[in-house]
N, C-alpha and C positions, 0 to 999 in steps of 0.2 A: 256672188251669182254666181250656185254648180250649171253642170255644165248637164244637161237633159239626154238618158237614155231610151232615146228611142228610136225604132227600126224605122224607114219610111224603105215603100217598094219600091221597085221602077214602074214604067207601066206596063213592063214584060211581065214583070213577076206579080204585079196586080193581076195581070188577064188571066196567066197560069194560073193564079190560086178561084180565080174565081170559074176559072173554065169557059172563057170568051174570045174573041179575038182583041188584038190592040185598037184597032179602026173598032170594033164596040166602046169601047172604052173612052176612045178618044172622039167619037160622037155625042156618045151620054154625057159628058163635061159641055161638050158646047150647046144639046139641045135637051138634054132636062135635068141636067145635073142633080143625078140622084143618088149621086155618093160624091161626098164630100173628099176633096183633094192639096193638096199643100203646092204652090207653085213657091218657088227657092229659084230664082232670077228666071231662066228661059224653063227650068228644071220643073218639069211635074213628079209629084208623090204619092203619096197613098200608104196609109197608116192603117195595119190591119186589121184594128178593132175595127176601123170607118166601114172594112171591107164585110166583116164577118157582120157587123150589123145590119148590111144591108143583106145579106145572104139570110140572115135573121128576121125582118121585113117579109122579106118576099116568099117565105117559106108556105106551101102552100100542099093543101087536100089530096086535089084532084082537080085536071085542069079547066073543070066547069068552077072550080072557085076564087071567090071573086076578091075575095085577103078583107071582106069582114065578118066574117065568120069567126069565131075562138076556134081554135084549133082542140084538138081532144092530146089530152097528154096522159 
């Protein structure tokens, strides 16, 4: 079995990537769990592709967009 070359981000790095606070991420993990994460012992890590998917899934055209309308590309 080979070693998988995966870059996992700390909570601080993930928060910076999303432009949110670390407490927002912590709260989301406990209350909503909208972003998948990896637990290694007591450490929590995020995969960049999971963060990118969350960004893509939450893209909106306007503040009144509920997310149920396809975006114009």
